[in-house]
C-alpha positions, 0 to 999 in steps of 0.5 A: 507387750500391749496392742493399741489399735487405731480404726480408720481407712487407708489412703490419702483420700480418707486421711482427714475423715471423722472416721479416721480420727483413731489413725490420728491419735496413734500417729500423734502418740508415735511422733510425739513419743519417738516410736519407731518407723511404721511398717507393713505387718499384720494387714496393716502398718505397726510401729513399736515404742515404749510408754510409761515403762510398757512396751507397746505395738501400735497398729493401723488396719489397712483392711478398711474399716469393715475388716479391722478385725482381721489385722487385730486378730493377726497381731494378737495371735503373733505376739500372744496378747490377751483381749485385756491388753488391747486398747481400740481408738475409735471415732464416736458418734454419741459424743461431741467433738473434743469429748472422750471417754474410756470403756472396757468391754461392751457392745459395738453400737453399730460401729463397723470397725468394732463389729469386725473386732468383736467377731474376731476376738470378742468384746472384752478389750478396752476402748477409747471413744473419741467424739465426732458428734452426730449429724442428726439423722441416721441416714446421714451417718455414712456421708458424715463419717466419711467427711473431713473435720469442719473447720470449726472443729479442727482447733479442738481436734488438735487440742484433743490429740495433743491431750491424748499424746500427753496423757498416753503414758498414764493409759499405758499403765492402766491409769485411765482416770489420770489419762483423762485428766491430762486430756481435759487439762489440754482441751479445757484448761482451767480459767484463772480461779480469782486467787491471789498469789498466796492462794487467798481470795483477791481482794479489790482495793478501792482507789483513794478518792480524789479530794473534793475541790476547794475554793481558791484562797484569797491572796493575803493582804499587805498591811498598807492594803488592810489600812486602806480598806479600813478607811474605805469602810 
């Protein structure tokens, strides 16, 4: 079994916060892939299912962000899950909205949820970093992450969550590149390449020029009219 943990804060007042994008990602995966109902366990809520042939436990800690490691450690100990089989979905200030990166190991960069997990199990686990952008100054960060996404970011957020769900089976199989490609195809769909139906370049066919206007032909004269003109001359 593998463990995927989304970071966030419990309660309806935090539901739409930028800090809760990890919860949002897990909710979307569980809904789209027919996971079991969410149940209370391991100081949080869990849902079980399968992706890409792998059995997965989804965990949303209810300890609040600063104590996320408590829930993660409890679930890993019970199911004997090594750190290498843990993936944490979390908000990332250093990535713009709609951006995503996958990382194995490394520091916590001041993220309180990751700091707590580091303290509980070490740093050798996977992360899916979900961009929320930066408010511009460190003193604004606390208020920024605990505010809902701006209206201008919500369409992009929906596409990101959809792409994460579509690519989730690849991530479960350890195919990070295919996972990121699935997300990219949803967030940044390819534009019309300008190719023709057979794959060749489209060629502009010039319109056929209109014929130049011609002088109106004079009506044909009858023999009698031609004879009269001759005598007039």
